[in-house]
C-alpha positions as CSV (number, residue, x, y, z in Angstrom):
1,X,0.1,0.1,0.1
2,X,1.2,3.8,-0.9
3,X,1.8,5.4,2.3
4,X,0.6,8.9,2.6
5,X,3.7,11.2,3.5
6,X,3.8,13.8,5.7
7,X,3.6,16.9,3.4
8,X,3.3,20.2,4.7
9,X,4.9,22.3,2.0
10,X,4.8,21.8,-1.8
11,X,5.7,18.5,-3.0
12,X,8.1,17.9,-5.7
13,X,6.5,18.2,-8.9
14,X,3.4,19.9,-7.3
15,X,2.8,23.4,-6.6
16,X,0.8,23.1,-3.4
17,X,0.6,21.6,0.0
18,X,-1.5,18.2,0.8
19,X,-3.9,19.8,2.5
20,X,-4.9,22.3,-0.5
21,X,-4.7,19.4,-2.8
22,X,-7.1,17.4,-0.6
23,X,-9.4,20.5,-0.4
24,X,-9.6,20.4,-4.2
25,X,-10.5,16.9,-4.7
26,X,-13.0,16.6,-1.7
27,X,-14.9,19.8,-3.3
28,X,-15.0,17.9,-6.5
29,X,-16.3,14.7,-4.8
30,X,-18.8,16.9,-2.8
31,X,-20.3,18.2,-6.1
32,X,-20.1,14.8,-7.8
33,X,-22.0,13.0,-5.3
34,X,-24.5,15.7,-4.8
35,X,-25.4,15.9,-8.4
36,X,-25.6,12.0,-9.0
37,X,-28.0,12.0,-5.9
38,X,-30.2,14.7,-7.4
39,X,-30.4,12.8,-10.7
40,X,-31.4,9.9,-8.3
41,X,-34.3,12.0,-6.6
42,X,-35.3,13.6,-9.7
43,X,-36.2,10.2,-11.1
44,X,-38.0,9.5,-7.9
45,X,-40.0,12.6,-8.1
46,X,-38.7,14.2,-5.2
47,X,-36.8,17.0,-7.4
48,X,-39.4,18.6,-9.9
49,X,-39.0,21.2,-12.6
50,X,-35.8,21.4,-14.8
51,X,-32.4,20.1,-13.5
52,X,-29.2,20.7,-15.4
53,X,-26.2,18.6,-13.7
54,X,-22.6,19.6,-13.4
55,X,-21.3,15.8,-13.7
56,X,-17.7,16.1,-15.2
57,X,-17.3,19.9,-15.2
58,X,-16.4,19.8,-11.4
59,X,-12.9,21.1,-11.9
60,X,-14.0,24.5,-13.1
61,X,-16.1,25.5,-10.3
62,X,-13.6,24.2,-7.7
63,X,-10.5,25.5,-9.5
64,X,-12.0,29.0,-10.2
65,X,-13.7,29.5,-6.8
66,X,-10.7,28.5,-4.6
67,X,-9.0,31.5,-6.4
68,X,-11.4,33.9,-5.1
69,X,-12.0,35.5,-1.7
70,X,-15.0,34.7,0.3
71,X,-16.2,38.2,0.0
72,X,-16.2,38.3,-4.0
73,X,-19.3,38.1,-5.8
74,X,-20.4,34.9,-7.7
75,X,-23.1,35.0,-10.4
76,X,-23.7,31.7,-12.0
77,X,-26.1,29.9,-14.8
78,X,-28.8,27.3,-14.4
79,X,-26.1,24.7,-14.0
80,X,-24.9,26.4,-10.8
81,X,-25.0,23.7,-7.9
82,X,-21.4,23.0,-8.0
83,X,-20.6,27.0,-7.9
84,X,-22.9,27.6,-4.8
85,X,-21.8,24.7,-2.9
86,X,-18.0,25.9,-3.2
87,X,-18.8,29.5,-2.5
88,X,-20.2,28.7,0.9
89,X,-24.0,27.7,0.7
90,X,-24.6,24.9,2.5
91,X,-25.5,21.5,0.9
92,X,-28.6,21.4,3.1
93,X,-30.0,24.5,1.9
94,X,-29.2,23.6,-1.7
95,X,-30.9,20.3,-1.4
96,X,-34.0,22.0,0.2
97,X,-34.3,24.6,-2.4
98,X,-34.3,21.6,-4.9
99,X,-36.9,19.9,-3.0
100,X,-39.4,23.2,-3.0
101,X,-39.1,23.2,0.9
102,X,-38.8,26.9,2.6
103,X,-35.5,25.9,4.3
104,X,-33.8,26.2,1.0
105,X,-31.8,29.2,0.2
106,X,-34.6,30.6,-1.9
107,X,-37.4,29.8,0.3
108,X,-38.2,26.8,-2.2
109,X,-39.4,29.3,-4.7
110,X,-36.5,29.2,-6.8
111,X,-35.6,25.4,-7.3
112,X,-32.6,24.0,-9.1
113,X,-31.9,26.9,-11.3
114,X,-32.7,29.9,-9.1
115,X,-30.2,29.5,-6.1
116,X,-29.5,32.6,-4.3
117,X,-27.6,33.5,-1.1
118,X,-26.9,37.3,-0.2
119,X,-24.9,36.4,2.9
120,X,-22.5,34.7,0.5
121,X,-22.8,36.9,-2.2
122,X,-23.9,34.2,-4.5
123,X,-26.2,36.0,-6.7
124,X,-27.9,33.3,-8.8
125,X,-28.6,30.6,-10.6
126,X,-30.4,32.5,-13.7
127,X,-32.8,30.5,-16.1
128,X,-32.1,33.0,-18.9
129,X,-29.1,32.0,-21.2
130,X,-26.5,34.9,-20.8
131,X,-29.0,36.7,-18.0
132,X,-26.3,36.7,-15.5
133,X,-23.8,38.7,-17.5
134,X,-25.6,42.3,-17.1
135,X,-26.2,41.4,-13.4
136,X,-22.3,40.9,-13.0
137,X,-21.6,44.2,-14.7
138,X,-24.2,45.8,-12.5
139,X,-22.8,44.5,-9.4
140,X,-19.3,45.3,-10.4
141,X,-20.4,48.9,-11.1
142,X,-22.0,49.2,-7.6
143,X,-18.4,48.2,-6.1
144,X,-16.5,50.7,-8.2
145,X,-19.0,53.3,-7.4
146,X,-18.7,52.5,-3.6
147,X,-14.9,52.0,-3.8
148,X,-15.2,48.4,-2.7
149,X,-12.2,46.2,-3.9
150,X,-14.2,43.3,-4.9
151,X,-14.1,41.0,-7.7
152,X,-17.3,39.7,-9.3
153,X,-17.0,36.3,-10.9
154,X,-19.8,35.7,-13.8
155,X,-20.0,32.0,-15.0
156,X,-21.7,31.2,-18.4
157,X,-21.8,28.9,-21.1
158,X,-20.3,29.3,-24.3
159,X,-23.8,29.4,-25.9
160,X,-24.2,32.5,-23.8
161,X,-21.8,34.2,-26.2
162,X,-24.0,34.3,-29.0
163,X,-26.4,36.5,-27.1
164,X,-26.5,40.2,-27.2
165,X,-26.2,40.3,-23.6
166,X,-22.8,39.0,-23.9
167,X,-21.6,41.7,-26.1
168,X,-23.4,44.4,-24.3
169,X,-21.8,43.0,-21.0
170,X,-18.2,42.6,-22.2
171,X,-18.2,46.3,-23.7
172,X,-19.6,48.2,-20.8
173,X,-17.4,46.3,-18.7
174,X,-14.3,47.2,-20.7
175,X,-15.6,50.8,-21.2
176,X,-16.0,51.7,-17.6
177,X,-13.2,49.4,-16.5
178,X,-15.2,47.2,-14.1
179,X,-13.8,44.5,-11.8
180,X,-15.6,41.5,-13.6
181,X,-13.9,38.1,-14.2
182,X,-15.9,36.6,-17.0
183,X,-15.5,32.6,-16.8
184,X,-16.6,30.9,-19.8
185,X,-17.5,27.1,-19.3
186,X,-16.9,26.0,-22.9
187,X,-18.6,22.4,-22.9
188,X,-18.9,22.3,-26.8
189,X,-22.9,22.2,-26.5
190,X,-25.4,24.8,-26.3
191,X,-28.0,22.6,-25.3
192,X,-28.1,20.5,-28.2
193,X,-26.3,22.5,-30.6
194,X,-22.6,22.3,-31.5
195,X,-20.6,25.5,-31.2
196,X,-19.6,25.7,-34.8
197,X,-23.2,25.4,-35.7
198,X,-24.4,28.3,-33.7
199,X,-21.2,30.8,-33.9
200,X,-19.4,31.9,-36.6
201,X,-16.1,32.8,-34.7
202,X,-15.4,29.6,-32.5
203,X,-12.4,31.1,-31.0
204,X,-13.8,32.5,-28.0
205,X,-11.1,34.4,-26.7
206,X,-11.2,36.3,-29.8
207,X,-14.5,37.3,-29.4
208,X,-13.6,38.6,-26.0
209,X,-10.6,40.3,-27.0
210,X,-12.6,42.2,-29.6
211,X,-13.8,44.6,-26.8
212,X,-10.1,45.2,-25.5
213,X,-10.5,42.8,-22.7
214,X,-7.5,40.6,-21.8
215,X,-8.3,36.8,-22.0
216,X,-6.7,33.3,-21.2
217,X,-7.8,29.7,-22.2
218,X,-6.9,26.5,-20.4
219,X,-7.9,22.9,-20.1
220,X,-11.1,22.6,-17.8
221,X,-10.7,19.3,-16.9
222,X,-7.6,19.7,-15.1
223,X,-8.4,21.5,-11.5
224,X,-4.9,22.8,-11.1
225,X,-4.9,24.2,-14.6
226,X,-8.1,26.0,-14.0
227,X,-7.1,27.2,-10.5
228,X,-3.9,28.6,-11.8
229,X,-5.6,30.5,-14.8
230,X,-8.3,31.6,-12.3
231,X,-5.6,33.1,-9.8
232,X,-4.1,35.0,-13.1
233,X,-7.3,36.2,-13.8
234,X,-8.2,37.4,-10.4
235,X,-4.7,39.1,-10.1
236,X,-5.4,40.9,-13.2
237,X,-8.8,42.2,-12.2
238,X,-7.5,43.2,-8.8
239,X,-4.3,45.0,-10.2
240,X,-6.1,46.9,-12.8
241,X,-9.8,47.4,-11.7
242,X,-10.9,46.1,-15.2
243,X,-12.2,42.8,-16.7
244,X,-10.7,39.5,-17.6
245,X,-11.9,36.9,-19.9
246,X,-11.4,33.2,-19.0
247,X,-12.0,30.2,-21.3
248,X,-12.5,26.6,-19.6
249,X,-12.7,23.8,-22.0
250,X,-14.6,21.4,-20.3
251,X,-17.2,18.6,-20.9
252,X,-20.6,17.6,-19.3
253,X,-20.9,13.8,-18.9
254,X,-24.8,13.8,-18.7
255,X,-27.3,15.3,-21.0
256,X,-28.0,19.2,-21.0
257,X,-30.8,18.5,-18.6
258,X,-33.1,15.6,-17.3
259,X,-35.7,16.4,-20.3
260,X,-32.8,16.0,-22.9
261,X,-32.7,12.9,-25.0
262,X,-29.2,13.6,-25.9
263,X,-29.3,12.5,-29.8
264,X,-26.9,15.2,-30.9
265,X,-23.6,13.8,-29.8
266,X,-21.9,10.2,-30.0
267,X,-21.7,7.9,-27.0
268,X,-17.9,7.4,-28.0
269,X,-17.6,11.1,-27.6
270,X,-18.9,11.0,-24.2
271,X,-16.6,8.1,-23.3
272,X,-13.5,9.8,-24.7
273,X,-14.2,13.0,-22.8
274,X,-14.7,10.8,-19.3
275,X,-11.4,9.4,-19.6
276,X,-10.0,12.8,-19.0
277,X,-12.6,13.1,-16.0
278,X,-11.3,15.6,-13.2
279,X,-11.7,13.5,-10.3
280,X,-10.1,10.4,-11.3
281,X,-7.1,12.2,-13.2
282,X,-6.5,14.5,-10.2
283,X,-6.7,11.6,-7.7
284,X,-4.6,9.3,-9.7
285,X,-1.9,12.3,-10.0
286,X,-2.0,12.7,-6.1
287,X,-1.4,9.0,-5.6
288,X,1.4,9.1,-8.1
289,X,3.2,11.8,-5.8
290,X,2.4,9.9,-2.8
291,X,0.0,12.5,-1.4
292,X,-3.0,10.3,-1.4
293,X,-3.7,6.8,-0.7
294,X,-6.6,4.7,-2.1
295,X,-7.9,4.4,1.5
296,X,-7.9,8.1,2.1
297,X,-9.8,8.6,-1.0
298,X,-12.5,6.2,0.0
299,X,-12.6,7.9,3.1
300,X,-13.3,11.4,1.6
301,X,-15.5,9.8,-0.8
302,X,-17.5,8.2,2.0
303,X,-17.4,11.8,3.7
304,X,-19.1,13.3,0.6
305,X,-21.7,10.6,0.6
306,X,-22.4,11.2,4.3
307,X,-22.8,15.0,3.7
308,X,-25.5,14.4,0.9
309,X,-27.4,11.7,2.9
310,X,-27.5,14.4,5.6
311,X,-28.7,17.1,3.3
312,X,-31.4,14.9,1.9
313,X,-32.8,14.0,5.2
314,X,-32.8,17.7,6.1
315,X,-34.7,18.1,2.8
316,X,-37.0,15.5,3.4
317,X,-38.0,17.0,7.0
318,X,-38.3,20.6,5.5
319,X,-41.8,22.1,5.5
320,X,-43.7,23.6,2.2
321,X,-44.2,27.4,2.4
322,X,-48.0,28.1,3.6
323,X,-50.5,29.5,1.2
324,X,-50.7,32.4,3.2
325,X,-47.1,33.4,2.1
326,X,-48.0,33.4,-1.4
327,X,-47.9,36.9,-1.8
328,X,-45.0,37.5,0.6
329,X,-42.5,39.8,-1.2
330,X,-44.5,40.3,-4.2
331,X,-44.5,43.9,-5.6
332,X,-48.2,45.2,-6.4
333,X,-48.8,47.3,-9.4
334,X,-48.8,50.3,-7.1
335,X,-45.3,49.4,-6.0
336,X,-46.4,48.3,-2.4
337,X,-44.7,45.1,-1.2
338,X,-47.2,42.4,0.2
């Protein structure tokens, strides 16, 4: 059995200490197990509505968000469970929200696509493709006007780059020099449409650079590559006060959503990408460096599953919002909140 060395500093051939490496691995496992359980619960009718899973893309959320400070702002897409979890929302609150229970982070009103938590500065979850981009610009503008040294990280898929909101947001962020980190999760398919079938310019960094925004591209299946790229992006935003565009080349292993029959890509393509899965490639690297043993990996995986089971139990025990609250926080035509 490979022994786990007492590593407190960077290992040879590895830029970080063991604790940080295991944190990255643990967070990817937490996302993976939560998403797999969500798929199971959806099949059982416990989770309803739309459900977009992050399986295969875990390295992006984990690597990028660990480059941010807890006080920074994050704006996600409708595939945002992993971003919310890593940025500080509890799995209990996320699971309860997907169940539609009022103990959820959005009181059960938002569901899978509308996770929100002001305390951790997680501003969506947004069901509109590209809808988070102008929100991120507005949040960053508010910080700049108040002279708050904060980064707003906005996550979106490559399909959003065909939307007018992308061009308007990049233009304003560059024009007004706003501290936005634009994080594109390029998983090659906008729902069921391949990138080359929807966008005439498939060099996504070139599209962002057209607005005078600095860009970086990296392997979104490698959590360390993501982290290093995100660190460089965050440093650029903090030092210049202006925006930065990052492209993470990644791949989702499951269909676009639970409603997707997935007839647009070959199964062989999916299997080929799975060989580059971020969890098993990173854990294999750590084992080769003697920073991880199989026993320790199984222990971390069991801990992730225990957290998932506890979150499901919390959601099951949650309560439905009473009918008397139907108009709570609803604004009337006269502008008066109920």
